[in-house]
N, C-alpha and C positions, 0 to 999 in steps of 0.2 A: 504493500500500500504506500510505502514511503519512498519508493524508488522514483528517480527523476526522469525515467524514460517517458516518451509520449504515451498518453492514454487516449484511446478512442472511445467516445461516448457510444452507448448502445442505442441504436435508433431503428432497428428492424428494417433497415433499407429505406425508411421514410426520410424525405427532405424536411429537416427541422426548420422552423421559422427564423427569419432574420429579425434583428432587434430594432431596426431603424437607425442604428449607429454603425451599420456596415459589419456587424458581428453576427455570425451564424451561431444559433444555439448549439449546434453540433460541436462547436469549438470550446464550449465552456468546460473548464476543468476544476474550478474552485468557486465556492460561494462563501463570502465573508459577511457576517452580521454582527452589528453592535448588539449589546444586551439591553441595558436599562433605557427604556423609552422606545425601543425598537422590537426586539424579540420578547422582552418583558415589558408589557404595557400597563399603565395605570398603577405603577408602584409595585407590581407583582414581583415576588422573590423566588418563584418556582416556574419552571417551564410548563407549557400545556402538555397534557398526557400524550398527544400524538407527535410531539416535536422530535424526539429522539428516533422514533420509528421512521419519520420522513427523512431524517439525516442519513440513517443507515440505508434506506432505499435509494437515495441519491447516489451513494457510492456503488451499491450493488447493481443497480439498474442502469446508471448513466456514467459511472466512473467519475463522479463529481465529488471532490473532497470538501468538507465543511470546515470553516475557520471561525471560531468564536473570537470576536474583536472587541475588546472591552477595557475599561479602566480597572476592572476587578483583578484580584490576585489569582494566580494559576490554581491554587488549591480550592478556592471558592468555585472556579469554573469547572474543575473536575468533579466536584460534588454535584453541581447543577446538571451536568451532562453525564452523570454516572453510568447509565446504560451503554453509552458510546464513548466514554472518556478516552479510551485507547484508540479510537477510530477517527478522531478529529485533530485539528491543529489549534494552537492557542496564540493569540496576540493579546498580551496582558498589559495592565498598568498603562493604558493609553499609548502603547508603543515602546515602552521601556524594556519589555521582555518578550521573547518569542520561543515557543516550544513546538517541535514536530516529532512525532513518534516517540514521545517520552523523553526527548533530548532537548536541552536548552541550546538553541542555535544562535541566540544573540541577546546581549544585554547592554543597556546604556548606563552611563554613570554621571552623577552630578557633582560639581565641585563642592567639597565639604563645607567650606566657609560660606558659600551661597546657601546651601541647605540649612545651615545653622541660622543664618540671617532670616530666612523665611520662617523657620520654626519659631524663633524669638518673636517675630512680628505677629504671628498667629496667636502665640501665647499671650501677647499683650492686648489682643483684640477681644473686647467683651462679647461673650456668647459664642466665640469661635473655638473649635477643638482642632487639634493637630492629629494627622495620621501620617506616620513615617513608614513607607512601604519597604519591606524586606522581600526577598524572593519567595519565601514560604510563610511569612507571618506579617502582621501589621503591628507596629509598635505604637502604643498610645500611653499618654500620661493624662488621664481624663480630669477635667475640672469638675465634671459631674458624672457619677458612675452610670447614669442612664445611657451615656454615650457608649460605654464599654458593653453594656448588655445589648444595645442596638446593633453594634458591630458584630458581636458574637452570635446573638440569637436571631436577629432579623436579617441582617445582610449575609451572615454565614461565613465571615472571614475567620481564619486563624488569627488570634489576637494575643499579643504579649503585653502585659502591663509592666511598665518600667517606672522606677522612682524618679529618674531624671532622663528624659528623652534625648537631651543633648549629649548624653554619655553613651548612646547606642553605638556599637562598634561596626555593625554591618555597613558596607559602603552605601552611600545615598544614590537613589535614582529618581524617586518621586516623593514629593512632600505635598500633602493635601490639607485643605481647610474644609471643615464641616460646620455648617450652620443649620441647626434644626429649624424647620419651618421655611427655609429659603435664604439664599445668599442676598446680602444687603447692598454691596457696592463692588461689583466685579471690576468696573473700570479703574477703581483706585488700585487694586492689586495688579492689574495689567500695566498701569502706568509706573508703579513702583518697581516691579520685577520683570516686566516684559522685555526689556533690553538685555536681560541676562538669562532668561528662562522662557520656555514655552508655557504660557499661562492660559488654561482653558477651563470652561465649565464642564462638569460631567453630571448633568441633571440639575435640578433646582437647588440642591443643598450642598453640592460639592464643587470645589475649585481645585484643580490639579496643577502643580508646578513640576515641569520636567526639564531636562537639559535643553538648552536652546536649539531649536530646529527639529526636535524630536516630536513626532506625531504618529498617528496610525498608518499614514502612507509610508513613512520611512521604515516602519516595522514590516509592513506588508511587502515592501520591496525586498527586504531580507528574506522573507519566507518564500516569495516567488522565485528568487534566485536559487535558493536552496532546493526547491522542488522542480525547477526548470519549467516554470509556467510564465506566460506573458501576461501583462496587465489587461490586455483586451480579451483574455480568456477567463475573466473574473466577473462575477456579479457581486455587488455589495449593497447591503441594506443599512440605513442609518436614519437618525432623527435630529442630531444636535450638532453644534459647531465643532465639537471635537471629532466628528466623523468627516468633516468637509474635505480634507486633503485626500483621504482614502477614497471617497466617492468621486472626486475629480480625477483620480488616477485610473479607475477601472473601466472596462469596456461597457458594462451595464450598471449604472448607479440607480438605486431605487430608494425612495423615501417612504416611510410610513405616513399615512394621511395626517397624523397628529404631529408631524415634524415641524420644525421651525420653517417659516416661509422661505428663508434663504436657502435652506437645504432642499426644499421642494423645487425651487427654481433651478438649482444646480443639477438635480437629478432629472427633472423633466418627466419622471414617472413615479407613480405612487401605488401602494398596496394598503389594504386595510390592516392586514396582518402578514407577517413573514410566512407563517404556516400556509396561508392561502396561496401565496406566491410559490412556495415549494411544491404544493400540490399541483399547481398549473405547470411547473417545470417538468414534473414527473409525467404529466399528461401531454407534454409537448405543446402547451397552449400559451406559454409565457413568451414574450414579455407583456406586462400590463400596458394599457393604452397610454400614450403620452398625455401629460397634463395640457389642457388647452389654454 
């Protein structure tokens, strides 16, 4: 499954439809999907019952690999996709980590002093909590223990409580701000750190800071090179601004109907749910109609 030689989609001799972007569906080899706000709608923390079955059928019937492309940690994603966890690839932490076939194939790193500056600024912000991402755990020093229980029991992360988060020894790659109930002033954070880091929102309550220039597209490029797949052989689903570069990169970008208007404009195509789109792909009925 993880070999890089060319894979031919199964089509029973039928001519598969073209996308309108000059891409034949018979060429599609990978489907990437954002999680929160895209595959997981309305704050859901679990996949729909049919999702993993559709993902497995895409590989078995079409030779199409599924990629979970998220700001979440890899252990969290593996639990979400448990029935197919060894059958898919992972783009984690908004592009800072990539895994294929159980192997970490790429990791980004943040300057330590910059990470500490971001952490201190979040700590000094009323109502804001820090999350420092490690490869297999999230380090937190909560101001309110409800944040810890939210991360462990609702979000489903591996979480490590630390007495002083500034003393954490694992190399930095992503520092996040969490504000329960919604972010208050995203532009302030972008102005303060945007010249040194990639600063993006990940839903209504999260703001992620990564090494400058890192995003889902830079990580997707690493994965595609590893697998020997071209960008125009990819379908990607997204909803938010942290998906933008990935959607602009691929052959067939698709927004969910609840996506930000800018994302819908970039994609030019929408679907009500990712699962419905996957079902159409399996029936050779995709792509969705362009947005008028």
